[in-house]
mmCIF file of the N, C-alpha and C atoms, coordinates in Angstrom:
data_MODEL
# 
_entry.id   MODEL 
# 
loop_
_atom_site.group_PDB 
_atom_site.id 
_atom_site.type_symbol 
_atom_site.label_atom_id 
_atom_site.label_alt_id 
_atom_site.label_comp_id 
_atom_site.label_asym_id 
_atom_site.label_entity_id 
_atom_site.label_seq_id 
_atom_site.pdbx_PDB_ins_code 
_atom_site.Cartn_x 
_atom_site.Cartn_y 
_atom_site.Cartn_z 
_atom_site.occupancy 
_atom_site.B_iso_or_equiv 
_atom_site.pdbx_formal_charge 
_atom_site.auth_seq_id 
_atom_site.auth_comp_id 
_atom_site.auth_asym_id 
_atom_site.auth_atom_id 
_atom_site.pdbx_PDB_model_num 
ATOM 1   N N  . UNK A 1 1  ? -4.793  -5.509  8.024   1.00 0.00 ? 1  UNK A N  1 
ATOM 2   C CA . UNK A 1 1  ? -4.519  -4.824  6.785   1.00 0.00 ? 1  UNK A CA 1 
ATOM 3   C C  . UNK A 1 1  ? -3.645  -5.693  5.897   1.00 0.00 ? 1  UNK A C  1 
ATOM 4   N N  . UNK A 1 2  ? -2.645  -6.311  6.458   1.00 0.00 ? 2  UNK A N  1 
ATOM 5   C CA . UNK A 1 2  ? -1.762  -7.168  5.664   1.00 0.00 ? 2  UNK A CA 1 
ATOM 6   C C  . UNK A 1 2  ? -2.547  -8.302  5.034   1.00 0.00 ? 2  UNK A C  1 
ATOM 7   N N  . UNK A 1 3  ? -3.539  -8.807  5.727   1.00 0.00 ? 3  UNK A N  1 
ATOM 8   C CA . UNK A 1 3  ? -4.359  -9.884  5.175   1.00 0.00 ? 3  UNK A CA 1 
ATOM 9   C C  . UNK A 1 3  ? -5.157  -9.400  3.971   1.00 0.00 ? 3  UNK A C  1 
ATOM 10  N N  . UNK A 1 4  ? -5.589  -8.145  3.977   1.00 0.00 ? 4  UNK A N  1 
ATOM 11  C CA . UNK A 1 4  ? -6.308  -7.587  2.828   1.00 0.00 ? 4  UNK A CA 1 
ATOM 12  C C  . UNK A 1 4  ? -5.419  -7.563  1.591   1.00 0.00 ? 4  UNK A C  1 
ATOM 13  N N  . UNK A 1 5  ? -4.171  -7.218  1.785   1.00 0.00 ? 5  UNK A N  1 
ATOM 14  C CA . UNK A 1 5  ? -3.227  -7.168  0.667   1.00 0.00 ? 5  UNK A CA 1 
ATOM 15  C C  . UNK A 1 5  ? -2.915  -8.585  0.194   1.00 0.00 ? 5  UNK A C  1 
ATOM 16  N N  . UNK A 1 6  ? -2.723  -9.501  1.127   1.00 0.00 ? 6  UNK A N  1 
ATOM 17  C CA . UNK A 1 6  ? -2.419  -10.882 0.767   1.00 0.00 ? 6  UNK A CA 1 
ATOM 18  C C  . UNK A 1 6  ? -3.587  -11.548 0.046   1.00 0.00 ? 6  UNK A C  1 
ATOM 19  N N  . UNK A 1 7  ? -4.804  -11.074 0.263   1.00 0.00 ? 7  UNK A N  1 
ATOM 20  C CA . UNK A 1 7  ? -5.996  -11.659 -0.351  1.00 0.00 ? 7  UNK A CA 1 
ATOM 21  C C  . UNK A 1 7  ? -6.297  -11.090 -1.740  1.00 0.00 ? 7  UNK A C  1 
ATOM 22  N N  . UNK A 1 8  ? -5.469  -10.175 -2.211  1.00 0.00 ? 8  UNK A N  1 
ATOM 23  C CA . UNK A 1 8  ? -5.694  -9.597  -3.541  1.00 0.00 ? 8  UNK A CA 1 
ATOM 24  C C  . UNK A 1 8  ? -5.534  -10.671 -4.613  1.00 0.00 ? 8  UNK A C  1 
ATOM 25  N N  . UNK A 1 9  ? -6.229  -10.517 -5.742  1.00 0.00 ? 9  UNK A N  1 
ATOM 26  C CA . UNK A 1 9  ? -6.101  -11.495 -6.830  1.00 0.00 ? 9  UNK A CA 1 
ATOM 27  C C  . UNK A 1 9  ? -4.652  -11.612 -7.315  1.00 0.00 ? 9  UNK A C  1 
ATOM 28  N N  . UNK A 1 10 ? -4.328  -12.761 -7.859  1.00 0.00 ? 10 UNK A N  1 
ATOM 29  C CA . UNK A 1 10 ? -2.969  -13.062 -8.309  1.00 0.00 ? 10 UNK A CA 1 
ATOM 30  C C  . UNK A 1 10 ? -2.440  -12.030 -9.303  1.00 0.00 ? 10 UNK A C  1 
ATOM 31  N N  . UNK A 1 11 ? -3.281  -11.565 -10.237 1.00 0.00 ? 11 UNK A N  1 
ATOM 32  C CA . UNK A 1 11 ? -2.810  -10.596 -11.239 1.00 0.00 ? 11 UNK A CA 1 
ATOM 33  C C  . UNK A 1 11 ? -2.413  -9.273  -10.586 1.00 0.00 ? 11 UNK A C  1 
ATOM 34  N N  . UNK A 1 12 ? -3.024  -8.933  -9.479  1.00 0.00 ? 12 UNK A N  1 
ATOM 35  C CA . UNK A 1 12 ? -2.637  -7.721  -8.741  1.00 0.00 ? 12 UNK A CA 1 
ATOM 36  C C  . UNK A 1 12 ? -1.371  -8.001  -7.945  1.00 0.00 ? 12 UNK A C  1 
ATOM 37  N N  . UNK A 1 13 ? -1.296  -9.169  -7.325  1.00 0.00 ? 13 UNK A N  1 
ATOM 38  C CA . UNK A 1 13 ? -0.098  -9.549  -6.560  1.00 0.00 ? 13 UNK A CA 1 
ATOM 39  C C  . UNK A 1 13 ? 1.156   -9.461  -7.428  1.00 0.00 ? 13 UNK A C  1 
ATOM 40  N N  . UNK A 1 14 ? 1.019   -9.761  -8.719  1.00 0.00 ? 14 UNK A N  1 
ATOM 41  C CA . UNK A 1 14 ? 2.176   -9.772  -9.611  1.00 0.00 ? 14 UNK A CA 1 
ATOM 42  C C  . UNK A 1 14 ? 2.694   -8.375  -9.950  1.00 0.00 ? 14 UNK A C  1 
ATOM 43  N N  . UNK A 1 15 ? 1.877   -7.345  -9.787  1.00 0.00 ? 15 UNK A N  1 
ATOM 44  C CA . UNK A 1 15 ? 2.334   -5.995  -10.148 1.00 0.00 ? 15 UNK A CA 1 
ATOM 45  C C  . UNK A 1 15 ? 2.702   -5.144  -8.938  1.00 0.00 ? 15 UNK A C  1 
ATOM 46  N N  . UNK A 1 16 ? 2.580   -5.715  -7.739  1.00 0.00 ? 16 UNK A N  1 
ATOM 47  C CA . UNK A 1 16 ? 2.904   -4.938  -6.540  1.00 0.00 ? 16 UNK A CA 1 
ATOM 48  C C  . UNK A 1 16 ? 4.070   -5.570  -5.790  1.00 0.00 ? 16 UNK A C  1 
ATOM 49  N N  . UNK A 1 17 ? 4.670   -4.748  -4.974  1.00 0.00 ? 17 UNK A N  1 
ATOM 50  C CA . UNK A 1 17 ? 5.670   -5.220  -4.018  1.00 0.00 ? 17 UNK A CA 1 
ATOM 51  C C  . UNK A 1 17 ? 5.135   -4.803  -2.648  1.00 0.00 ? 17 UNK A C  1 
ATOM 52  N N  . UNK A 1 18 ? 4.684   -5.769  -1.901  1.00 0.00 ? 18 UNK A N  1 
ATOM 53  C CA . UNK A 1 18 ? 4.090   -5.475  -0.591  1.00 0.00 ? 18 UNK A CA 1 
ATOM 54  C C  . UNK A 1 18 ? 5.144   -5.620  0.499   1.00 0.00 ? 18 UNK A C  1 
ATOM 55  N N  . UNK A 1 19 ? 5.182   -4.642  1.381   1.00 0.00 ? 19 UNK A N  1 
ATOM 56  C CA . UNK A 1 19 ? 6.081   -4.682  2.527   1.00 0.00 ? 19 UNK A CA 1 
ATOM 57  C C  . UNK A 1 19 ? 5.267   -4.381  3.773   1.00 0.00 ? 19 UNK A C  1 
ATOM 58  N N  . UNK A 1 20 ? 5.588   -5.081  4.822   1.00 0.00 ? 20 UNK A N  1 
ATOM 59  C CA . UNK A 1 20 ? 4.896   -4.892  6.091   1.00 0.00 ? 20 UNK A CA 1 
ATOM 60  C C  . UNK A 1 20 ? 5.929   -4.519  7.142   1.00 0.00 ? 20 UNK A C  1 
ATOM 61  N N  . UNK A 1 21 ? 5.629   -3.488  7.926   1.00 0.00 ? 21 UNK A N  1 
ATOM 62  C CA . UNK A 1 21 ? 6.544   -3.062  8.976   1.00 0.00 ? 21 UNK A CA 1 
ATOM 63  C C  . UNK A 1 21 ? 5.906   -3.326  10.325  1.00 0.00 ? 21 UNK A C  1 
ATOM 64  N N  . UNK A 1 22 ? 6.713   -3.827  11.226  1.00 0.00 ? 22 UNK A N  1 
ATOM 65  C CA . UNK A 1 22 ? 6.277   -4.119  12.588  1.00 0.00 ? 22 UNK A CA 1 
ATOM 66  C C  . UNK A 1 22 ? 6.465   -2.869  13.430  1.00 0.00 ? 22 UNK A C  1 
ATOM 67  N N  . UNK A 1 23 ? 5.395   -2.389  13.999  1.00 0.00 ? 23 UNK A N  1 
ATOM 68  C CA . UNK A 1 23 ? 5.459   -1.158  14.801  1.00 0.00 ? 23 UNK A CA 1 
ATOM 69  C C  . UNK A 1 23 ? 6.192   -1.350  16.124  1.00 0.00 ? 23 UNK A C  1 
ATOM 70  N N  . UNK A 1 24 ? 6.632   -2.557  16.394  1.00 0.00 ? 24 UNK A N  1 
ATOM 71  C CA . UNK A 1 24 ? 7.420   -2.797  17.606  1.00 0.00 ? 24 UNK A CA 1 
ATOM 72  C C  . UNK A 1 24 ? 8.910   -2.682  17.331  1.00 0.00 ? 24 UNK A C  1 
ATOM 73  N N  . UNK A 1 25 ? 9.265   -2.300  16.084  1.00 0.00 ? 25 UNK A N  1 
ATOM 74  C CA . UNK A 1 25 ? 10.678  -2.162  15.724  1.00 0.00 ? 25 UNK A CA 1 
ATOM 75  C C  . UNK A 1 25 ? 10.980  -0.701  15.372  1.00 0.00 ? 25 UNK A C  1 
ATOM 76  N N  . UNK A 1 26 ? 12.240  -0.359  15.443  1.00 0.00 ? 26 UNK A N  1 
ATOM 77  C CA . UNK A 1 26 ? 12.654  1.003   15.064  1.00 0.00 ? 26 UNK A CA 1 
ATOM 78  C C  . UNK A 1 26 ? 12.358  1.260   13.595  1.00 0.00 ? 26 UNK A C  1 
ATOM 79  N N  . UNK A 1 27 ? 12.610  0.250   12.748  1.00 0.00 ? 27 UNK A N  1 
ATOM 80  C CA . UNK A 1 27 ? 12.343  0.400   11.316  1.00 0.00 ? 27 UNK A CA 1 
ATOM 81  C C  . UNK A 1 27 ? 10.857  0.682   11.061  1.00 0.00 ? 27 UNK A C  1 
ATOM 82  N N  . UNK A 1 28 ? 9.997   -0.035  11.760  1.00 0.00 ? 28 UNK A N  1 
ATOM 83  C CA . UNK A 1 28 ? 8.560   0.173   11.601  1.00 0.00 ? 28 UNK A CA 1 
ATOM 84  C C  . UNK A 1 28 ? 8.125   1.551   12.051  1.00 0.00 ? 28 UNK A C  1 
ATOM 85  N N  . UNK A 1 29 ? 8.622   1.993   13.160  1.00 0.00 ? 29 UNK A N  1 
ATOM 86  C CA . UNK A 1 29 ? 8.296   3.326   13.674  1.00 0.00 ? 29 UNK A CA 1 
ATOM 87  C C  . UNK A 1 29 ? 8.815   4.402   12.729  1.00 0.00 ? 29 UNK A C  1 
ATOM 88  N N  . UNK A 1 30 ? 10.027  4.208   12.244  1.00 0.00 ? 30 UNK A N  1 
ATOM 89  C CA . UNK A 1 30 ? 10.613  5.183   11.313  1.00 0.00 ? 30 UNK A CA 1 
ATOM 90  C C  . UNK A 1 30 ? 9.759   5.292   10.045  1.00 0.00 ? 30 UNK A C  1 
ATOM 91  N N  . UNK A 1 31 ? 9.350   4.157   9.498   1.00 0.00 ? 31 UNK A N  1 
ATOM 92  C CA . UNK A 1 31 ? 8.541   4.167   8.276   1.00 0.00 ? 31 UNK A CA 1 
ATOM 93  C C  . UNK A 1 31 ? 7.195   4.839   8.531   1.00 0.00 ? 31 UNK A C  1 
ATOM 94  N N  . UNK A 1 32 ? 6.590   4.567   9.653   1.00 0.00 ? 32 UNK A N  1 
ATOM 95  C CA . UNK A 1 32 ? 5.328   5.180   10.046  1.00 0.00 ? 32 UNK A CA 1 
ATOM 96  C C  . UNK A 1 32 ? 5.471   6.700   10.089  1.00 0.00 ? 32 UNK A C  1 
ATOM 97  N N  . UNK A 1 33 ? 6.565   7.172   10.652  1.00 0.00 ? 33 UNK A N  1 
ATOM 98  C CA . UNK A 1 33 ? 6.824   8.607   10.738  1.00 0.00 ? 33 UNK A CA 1 
ATOM 99  C C  . UNK A 1 33 ? 7.116   9.201   9.363   1.00 0.00 ? 33 UNK A C  1 
ATOM 100 N N  . UNK A 1 34 ? 7.871   8.491   8.527   1.00 0.00 ? 34 UNK A N  1 
ATOM 101 C CA . UNK A 1 34 ? 8.168   8.980   7.181   1.00 0.00 ? 34 UNK A CA 1 
ATOM 102 C C  . UNK A 1 34 ? 6.893   9.201   6.373   1.00 0.00 ? 34 UNK A C  1 
ATOM 103 N N  . UNK A 1 35 ? 5.935   8.323   6.552   1.00 0.00 ? 35 UNK A N  1 
ATOM 104 C CA . UNK A 1 35 ? 4.666   8.442   5.827   1.00 0.00 ? 35 UNK A CA 1 
ATOM 105 C C  . UNK A 1 35 ? 3.729   9.476   6.449   1.00 0.00 ? 35 UNK A C  1 
ATOM 106 N N  . UNK A 1 36 ? 4.125   9.981   7.619   1.00 0.00 ? 36 UNK A N  1 
ATOM 107 C CA . UNK A 1 36 ? 3.306   10.932  8.370   1.00 0.00 ? 36 UNK A CA 1 
ATOM 108 C C  . UNK A 1 36 ? 1.943   10.331  8.722   1.00 0.00 ? 36 UNK A C  1 
ATOM 109 N N  . UNK A 1 37 ? 1.962   9.046   8.991   1.00 0.00 ? 37 UNK A N  1 
ATOM 110 C CA . UNK A 1 37 ? 0.744   8.360   9.412   1.00 0.00 ? 37 UNK A CA 1 
ATOM 111 C C  . UNK A 1 37 ? 0.441   8.726   10.860  1.00 0.00 ? 37 UNK A C  1 
ATOM 112 N N  . UNK A 1 38 ? -0.826  8.724   11.173  1.00 0.00 ? 38 UNK A N  1 
ATOM 113 C CA . UNK A 1 38 ? -1.238  9.058   12.536  1.00 0.00 ? 38 UNK A CA 1 
ATOM 114 C C  . UNK A 1 38 ? -1.887  7.882   13.246  1.00 0.00 ? 38 UNK A C  1 
ATOM 115 N N  . UNK A 1 39 ? -2.338  6.887   12.476  1.00 0.00 ? 39 UNK A N  1 
ATOM 116 C CA . UNK A 1 39 ? -2.982  5.739   13.102  1.00 0.00 ? 39 UNK A CA 1 
ATOM 117 C C  . UNK A 1 39 ? -2.842  4.502   12.236  1.00 0.00 ? 39 UNK A C  1 
ATOM 118 N N  . UNK A 1 40 ? -3.099  3.385   12.856  1.00 0.00 ? 40 UNK A N  1 
ATOM 119 C CA . UNK A 1 40 ? -3.067  2.088   12.185  1.00 0.00 ? 40 UNK A CA 1 
ATOM 120 C C  . UNK A 1 40 ? -4.490  1.583   12.044  1.00 0.00 ? 40 UNK A C  1 
ATOM 121 N N  . UNK A 1 41 ? -4.775  0.791   11.060  1.00 0.00 ? 41 UNK A N  1 
ATOM 122 C CA . UNK A 1 41 ? -3.918  0.343   9.981   1.00 0.00 ? 41 UNK A CA 1 
ATOM 123 C C  . UNK A 1 41 ? -3.742  1.423   8.929   1.00 0.00 ? 41 UNK A C  1 
ATOM 124 N N  . UNK A 1 42 ? -2.670  1.344   8.171   1.00 0.00 ? 42 UNK A N  1 
ATOM 125 C CA . UNK A 1 42 ? -2.386  2.309   7.112   1.00 0.00 ? 42 UNK A CA 1 
ATOM 126 C C  . UNK A 1 42 ? -1.829  1.576   5.893   1.00 0.00 ? 42 UNK A C  1 
ATOM 127 N N  . UNK A 1 43 ? -2.137  2.103   4.712   1.00 0.00 ? 43 UNK A N  1 
ATOM 128 C CA . UNK A 1 43 ? -1.578  1.572   3.462   1.00 0.00 ? 43 UNK A CA 1 
ATOM 129 C C  . UNK A 1 43 ? -1.010  2.735   2.675   1.00 0.00 ? 43 UNK A C  1 
ATOM 130 N N  . UNK A 1 44 ? 0.222   2.561   2.215   1.00 0.00 ? 44 UNK A N  1 
ATOM 131 C CA . UNK A 1 44 ? 0.857   3.534   1.329   1.00 0.00 ? 44 UNK A CA 1 
ATOM 132 C C  . UNK A 1 44 ? 1.041   2.877   -0.028  1.00 0.00 ? 44 UNK A C  1 
ATOM 133 N N  . UNK A 1 45 ? 0.807   3.640   -1.068  1.00 0.00 ? 45 UNK A N  1 
ATOM 134 C CA . UNK A 1 45 ? 1.040   3.184   -2.435  1.00 0.00 ? 45 UNK A CA 1 
ATOM 135 C C  . UNK A 1 45 ? 2.025   4.152   -3.064  1.00 0.00 ? 45 UNK A C  1 
ATOM 136 N N  . UNK A 1 46 ? 3.120   3.620   -3.585  1.00 0.00 ? 46 UNK A N  1 
ATOM 137 C CA . UNK A 1 46 ? 4.183   4.456   -4.159  1.00 0.00 ? 46 UNK A CA 1 
ATOM 138 C C  . UNK A 1 46 ? 4.643   5.526   -3.173  1.00 0.00 ? 46 UNK A C  1 
ATOM 139 N N  . UNK A 1 47 ? 4.836   5.116   -1.945  1.00 0.00 ? 47 UNK A N  1 
ATOM 140 C CA . UNK A 1 47 ? 5.319   5.984   -0.863  1.00 0.00 ? 47 UNK A CA 1 
ATOM 141 C C  . UNK A 1 47 ? 4.372   7.124   -0.524  1.00 0.00 ? 47 UNK A C  1 
ATOM 142 N N  . UNK A 1 48 ? 3.114   6.985   -0.863  1.00 0.00 ? 48 UNK A N  1 
ATOM 143 C CA . UNK A 1 48 ? 2.109   7.990   -0.536  1.00 0.00 ? 48 UNK A CA 1 
ATOM 144 C C  . UNK A 1 48 ? 1.043   7.321   0.328   1.00 0.00 ? 48 UNK A C  1 
ATOM 145 N N  . UNK A 1 49 ? 0.780   7.899   1.493   1.00 0.00 ? 49 UNK A N  1 
ATOM 146 C CA . UNK A 1 49 ? -0.231  7.367   2.380   1.00 0.00 ? 49 UNK A CA 1 
ATOM 147 C C  . UNK A 1 49 ? -1.599  7.507   1.720   1.00 0.00 ? 49 UNK A C  1 
ATOM 148 N N  . UNK A 1 50 ? -2.280  6.384   1.520   1.00 0.00 ? 50 UNK A N  1 
ATOM 149 C CA . UNK A 1 50 ? -3.559  6.390   0.814   1.00 0.00 ? 50 UNK A CA 1 
ATOM 150 C C  . UNK A 1 50 ? -4.707  6.021   1.746   1.00 0.00 ? 50 UNK A C  1 
ATOM 151 N N  . UNK A 1 51 ? -4.488  5.047   2.597   1.00 0.00 ? 51 UNK A N  1 
ATOM 152 C CA . UNK A 1 51 ? -5.524  4.619   3.542   1.00 0.00 ? 51 UNK A CA 1 
ATOM 153 C C  . UNK A 1 51 ? -4.956  4.669   4.948   1.00 0.00 ? 51 UNK A C  1 
ATOM 154 N N  . UNK A 1 52 ? -5.705  5.284   5.824   1.00 0.00 ? 52 UNK A N  1 
ATOM 155 C CA . UNK A 1 52 ? -5.273  5.399   7.210   1.00 0.00 ? 52 UNK A CA 1 
ATOM 156 C C  . UNK A 1 52 ? -6.471  5.153   8.110   1.00 0.00 ? 52 UNK A C  1 
ATOM 157 N N  . UNK A 1 53 ? -6.299  4.261   9.046   1.00 0.00 ? 53 UNK A N  1 
ATOM 158 C CA . UNK A 1 53 ? -7.310  3.932   10.045  1.00 0.00 ? 53 UNK A CA 1 
ATOM 159 C C  . UNK A 1 53 ? -8.529  3.226   9.459   1.00 0.00 ? 53 UNK A C  1 
ATOM 160 N N  . UNK A 1 54 ? -8.410  2.735   8.221   1.00 0.00 ? 54 UNK A N  1 
ATOM 161 C CA . UNK A 1 54 ? -9.490  1.954   7.630   1.00 0.00 ? 54 UNK A CA 1 
ATOM 162 C C  . UNK A 1 54 ? -8.902  0.809   6.823   1.00 0.00 ? 54 UNK A C  1 
ATOM 163 N N  . UNK A 1 55 ? -9.686  -0.213  6.658   1.00 0.00 ? 55 UNK A N  1 
ATOM 164 C CA . UNK A 1 55 ? -9.348  -1.281  5.735   1.00 0.00 ? 55 UNK A CA 1 
ATOM 165 C C  . UNK A 1 55 ? -10.312 -1.109  4.576   1.00 0.00 ? 55 UNK A C  1 
ATOM 166 N N  . UNK A 1 56 ? -9.799  -0.703  3.408   1.00 0.00 ? 56 UNK A N  1 
ATOM 167 C CA . UNK A 1 56 ? -10.685 -0.420  2.281   1.00 0.00 ? 56 UNK A CA 1 
ATOM 168 C C  . UNK A 1 56 ? -11.290 -1.700  1.712   1.00 0.00 ? 56 UNK A C  1 
ATOM 169 N N  . UNK A 1 57 ? -12.464 -1.578  1.089   1.00 0.00 ? 57 UNK A N  1 
ATOM 170 C CA . UNK A 1 57 ? -13.009 -2.737  0.383   1.00 0.00 ? 57 UNK A CA 1 
ATOM 171 C C  . UNK A 1 57 ? -12.019 -3.177  -0.697  1.00 0.00 ? 57 UNK A C  1 
ATOM 172 N N  . UNK A 1 58 ? -11.982 -4.462  -0.981  1.00 0.00 ? 58 UNK A N  1 
ATOM 173 C CA . UNK A 1 58 ? -11.008 -5.001  -1.930  1.00 0.00 ? 58 UNK A CA 1 
ATOM 174 C C  . UNK A 1 58 ? -11.090 -4.309  -3.288  1.00 0.00 ? 58 UNK A C  1 
ATOM 175 N N  . UNK A 1 59 ? -12.299 -4.049  -3.771  1.00 0.00 ? 59 UNK A N  1 
ATOM 176 C CA . UNK A 1 59 ? -12.457 -3.406  -5.076  1.00 0.00 ? 59 UNK A CA 1 
ATOM 177 C C  . UNK A 1 59 ? -11.832 -2.013  -5.083  1.00 0.00 ? 59 UNK A C  1 
ATOM 178 N N  . UNK A 1 60 ? -11.987 -1.295  -3.988  1.00 0.00 ? 60 UNK A N  1 
ATOM 179 C CA . UNK A 1 60 ? -11.423 0.052   -3.885  1.00 0.00 ? 60 UNK A CA 1 
ATOM 180 C C  . UNK A 1 60 ? -9.895  0.005   -3.853  1.00 0.00 ? 60 UNK A C  1 
ATOM 181 N N  . UNK A 1 61 ? -9.355  -0.946  -3.117  1.00 0.00 ? 61 UNK A N  1 
ATOM 182 C CA . UNK A 1 61 ? -7.902  -1.097  -3.038  1.00 0.00 ? 61 UNK A CA 1 
ATOM 183 C C  . UNK A 1 61 ? -7.328  -1.484  -4.402  1.00 0.00 ? 61 UNK A C  1 
ATOM 184 N N  . UNK A 1 62 ? -7.990  -2.390  -5.091  1.00 0.00 ? 62 UNK A N  1 
ATOM 185 C CA . UNK A 1 62 ? -7.540  -2.794  -6.425  1.00 0.00 ? 62 UNK A CA 1 
ATOM 186 C C  . UNK A 1 62 ? -7.555  -1.603  -7.376  1.00 0.00 ? 62 UNK A C  1 
ATOM 187 N N  . UNK A 1 63 ? -8.621  -0.816  -7.341  1.00 0.00 ? 63 UNK A N  1 
ATOM 188 C CA . UNK A 1 63 ? -8.719  0.359   -8.209  1.00 0.00 ? 63 UNK A CA 1 
ATOM 189 C C  . UNK A 1 63 ? -7.588  1.346   -7.921  1.00 0.00 ? 63 UNK A C  1 
ATOM 190 N N  . UNK A 1 64 ? -7.275  1.566   -6.652  1.00 0.00 ? 64 UNK A N  1 
ATOM 191 C CA . UNK A 1 64 ? -6.202  2.493   -6.285  1.00 0.00 ? 64 UNK A CA 1 
ATOM 192 C C  . UNK A 1 64 ? -4.846  1.974   -6.772  1.00 0.00 ? 64 UNK A C  1 
ATOM 193 N N  . UNK A 1 65 ? -4.627  0.675   -6.647  1.00 0.00 ? 65 UNK A N  1 
ATOM 194 C CA . UNK A 1 65 ? -3.370  0.078   -7.107  1.00 0.00 ? 65 UNK A CA 1 
ATOM 195 C C  . UNK A 1 65 ? -3.246  0.210   -8.625  1.00 0.00 ? 65 UNK A C  1 
ATOM 196 N N  . UNK A 1 66 ? -4.311  -0.154  -9.335  1.00 0.00 ? 66 UNK A N  1 
ATOM 197 C CA . UNK A 1 66 ? -4.280  -0.095  -10.797 1.00 0.00 ? 66 UNK A CA 1 
ATOM 198 C C  . UNK A 1 66 ? -4.107  1.330   -11.306 1.00 0.00 ? 66 UNK A C  1 
ATOM 199 N N  . UNK A 1 67 ? -4.737  2.280   -10.639 1.00 0.00 ? 67 UNK A N  1 
ATOM 200 C CA . UNK A 1 67 ? -4.598  3.685   -11.026 1.00 0.00 ? 67 UNK A CA 1 
ATOM 201 C C  . UNK A 1 67 ? -3.137  4.115   -10.958 1.00 0.00 ? 67 UNK A C  1 
ATOM 202 N N  . UNK A 1 68 ? -2.472  3.769   -9.870  1.00 0.00 ? 68 UNK A N  1 
ATOM 203 C CA . UNK A 1 68 ? -1.068  4.149   -9.716  1.00 0.00 ? 68 UNK A CA 1 
ATOM 204 C C  . UNK A 1 68 ? -0.163  3.363   -10.659 1.00 0.00 ? 68 UNK A C  1 
ATOM 205 N N  . UNK A 1 69 ? -0.471  2.094   -10.877 1.00 0.00 ? 69 UNK A N  1 
ATOM 206 C CA . UNK A 1 69 ? 0.310   1.274   -11.790 1.00 0.00 ? 69 UNK A CA 1 
ATOM 207 C C  . UNK A 1 69 ? 0.222   1.840   -13.209 1.00 0.00 ? 69 UNK A C  1 
ATOM 208 N N  . UNK A 1 70 ? -0.983  2.176   -13.645 1.00 0.00 ? 70 UNK A N  1 
ATOM 209 C CA . UNK A 1 70 ? -1.164  2.723   -14.987 1.00 0.00 ? 70 UNK A CA 1 
ATOM 210 C C  . UNK A 1 70 ? -0.482  4.085   -15.128 1.00 0.00 ? 70 UNK A C  1 
ATOM 211 N N  . UNK A 1 71 ? -0.550  4.900   -14.089 1.00 0.00 ? 71 UNK A N  1 
ATOM 212 C CA . UNK A 1 71 ? 0.112   6.202   -14.108 1.00 0.00 ? 71 UNK A CA 1 
ATOM 213 C C  . UNK A 1 71 ? 1.627   6.012   -14.224 1.00 0.00 ? 71 UNK A C  1 
ATOM 214 N N  . UNK A 1 72 ? 2.167   5.072   -13.474 1.00 0.00 ? 72 UNK A N  1 
ATOM 215 C CA . UNK A 1 72 ? 3.601   4.815   -13.518 1.00 0.00 ? 72 UNK A CA 1 
ATOM 216 C C  . UNK A 1 72 ? 4.010   4.294   -14.908 1.00 0.00 ? 72 UNK A C  1 
ATOM 217 N N  . UNK A 1 73 ? 3.183   3.458   -15.501 1.00 0.00 ? 73 UNK A N  1 
ATOM 218 C CA . UNK A 1 73 ? 3.469   2.935   -16.844 1.00 0.00 ? 73 UNK A CA 1 
ATOM 219 C C  . UNK A 1 73 ? 3.482   4.070   -17.874 1.00 0.00 ? 73 UNK A C  1 
ATOM 220 N N  . UNK A 1 74 ? 2.577   5.040   -17.737 1.00 0.00 ? 74 UNK A N  1 
ATOM 221 C CA . UNK A 1 74 ? 2.552   6.169   -18.666 1.00 0.00 ? 74 UNK A CA 1 
ATOM 222 C C  . UNK A 1 74 ? 3.790   7.052   -18.496 1.00 0.00 ? 74 UNK A C  1 
ATOM 223 N N  . UNK A 1 75 ? 4.217   7.232   -17.247 1.00 0.00 ? 75 UNK A N  1 
ATOM 224 C CA . UNK A 1 75 ? 5.354   8.118   -16.964 1.00 0.00 ? 75 UNK A CA 1 
ATOM 225 C C  . UNK A 1 75 ? 6.691   7.460   -17.274 1.00 0.00 ? 75 UNK A C  1 
ATOM 226 N N  . UNK A 1 76 ? 6.777   6.157   -17.104 1.00 0.00 ? 76 UNK A N  1 
ATOM 227 C CA . UNK A 1 76 ? 8.039   5.429   -17.286 1.00 0.00 ? 76 UNK A CA 1 
ATOM 228 C C  . UNK A 1 76 ? 7.796   4.183   -18.108 1.00 0.00 ? 76 UNK A C  1 
ATOM 229 N N  . UNK A 1 77 ? 7.490   4.326   -19.399 1.00 0.00 ? 77 UNK A N  1 
ATOM 230 C CA . UNK A 1 77 ? 7.256   3.111   -20.189 1.00 0.00 ? 77 UNK A CA 1 
ATOM 231 C C  . UNK A 1 77 ? 8.514   2.265   -20.288 1.00 0.00 ? 77 UNK A C  1 
ATOM 232 N N  . UNK A 1 78 ? 8.309   0.960   -20.376 1.00 0.00 ? 78 UNK A N  1 
ATOM 233 C CA . UNK A 1 78 ? 9.450   0.031   -20.428 1.00 0.00 ? 78 UNK A CA 1 
ATOM 234 C C  . UNK A 1 78 ? 10.015  -0.075  -21.805 1.00 0.00 ? 78 UNK A C  1 
# 
């Protein structure tokens, strides 16, 4: 899953902050529980679990990121 995020186009990389948690650590387990995830791999966008147990096609992941980015821009313009 992390490789899917790392493979995103540069213009998408510039608008996201990607974090990866290791499930072998307390921090990783805590984050997994906070998101109420049930399986790996999982992706959360804006602290909302969006993909669980699947690796989405790149186009779908980009669309989901852009949708949330545009929504955030409308709600909190700079």
